[in-house]
N, C-alpha and C positions, 0 to 999 in steps of 0.2 A: 563266105560266113558262117554256110553250115560244117564245109569241111573243114575248117580249123577248131568248130565247138566237137568236131568227133576226133576230131586226132586229140585235143586237149581230153577228154572223154578215155581213150581208148590210152593216152599214158594216165591218165588216173586210176584208172583198173589195171594197169600191170604196175605200178605202185602200191597199190593195194595185197596185190597177189606177193609182191615180194618184201610186204612186210612181215616181219616176225609177231608170233602170237602174243608176245607183249606187247609189242607197239599196236596192234588188234585193238587190244584188252583197254589199253590206255584210251584210243580211237572213242570204244565205247563204252566207258566210263564218262569221259567230259563229255560226251552225247546225254548219256541217262543224266548226267549230277547238273546238268546245264537247266534240265528245267526244274525250276526254282519251285521248292517245296514253300509251303506254307512256314514262314516262321515260328521261331521257339519260345515260348517265353521263357529266360534262364533265370533263377534266383540265384545268387552267391554262394558258397557252401556253409553250412552254421559255424558259429566261429571252432566247436570242436573239429569238425571235420576237415577245416583248415590247417588249424593244429597238428592231426594228427597226420595227413599228409604232406604235412611240410617236414614235423619227425621221423616218418617212416618212410616219405617217397612212395606211398604205395596208400588207397582206400579203397575197403571194404566196403560195396555198395550192396546191401543184403535187399534183395528185393526188389531191386532197382529193375532187371528187366522179366517183363509181365513172364508166371510160368506158361501161359497157354500161347508165345511167343516161341520155350527153349526148342521145341523138337523142330520147329522151322529152323530152326538157326545152325542146329545140329545136320538136320537136312542139306541145309543152303552150305555147311561145310563140308559137308561128306561129298558132295557132288563137284564140288567147285576142287578139290586137291587135285595138284600136279605131282606131276616128276619133275625132278632138280633143272633137267635142262631145258623145260620153261619158261626160268626166268632171267629177268635182264642180269642181275647179280647172283653168285652163288650162295647155293642153302646151306647151310649145317645139315651132315648126316643124318639118323634120325630123328631128326625134324618132317613134322609134316604142315607145308603150307598151302593156301584154299586162296581160287580167289571169289571173292565172297561180296565184294560190294556192289555187283548188279540186282542184289537179290534185295525185293521189298522189304521183307523182316529186317535184316541184317542195315537196311539205309535206316528204316521208323528207329532200330535200338539204338544205332549212332547219334540219333536227335532226340533222345530221351534227355527230358530238363537236368537229373542227377549225374548223367553220366557226361553232358557237357559243362555245366556247373565244376565239377572235379576238372576237365580237358582246359579250363578256360580260367582258372584257377592262379590266381598272383603265385601262388607256388609254383608251379608249371609255369608260368612263363617265364620266372624270375629266373631257374632250374641251368648251375650252371651245361653247357653242352658237352 
């Protein structure tokens, strides 16, 4: 029984070593995101906000992200910037892409009620793909 366990452990280790950076990131994100944060209470958008989102296709949420978080968010982006070859799908030239979803401030930002309200708005849910 111990030999079988050791064999499976070695195989899992070899598979992990062979995983691409993208696959390892997906596994890490799944692990980090499986720690359920406390539920966030989200009120629907106000009527004029929903109308603007529906009409314009975007919504400016001025002041939604606390000013004290902004330097941390910039630092998370800068430290997560990667090269084009590390992504599973091709990235456009001249664009900077970063892996930021494991950063605690990014996670808190993604759970801000105004951002969640916009993301879950019926305008977004019913938009054509």
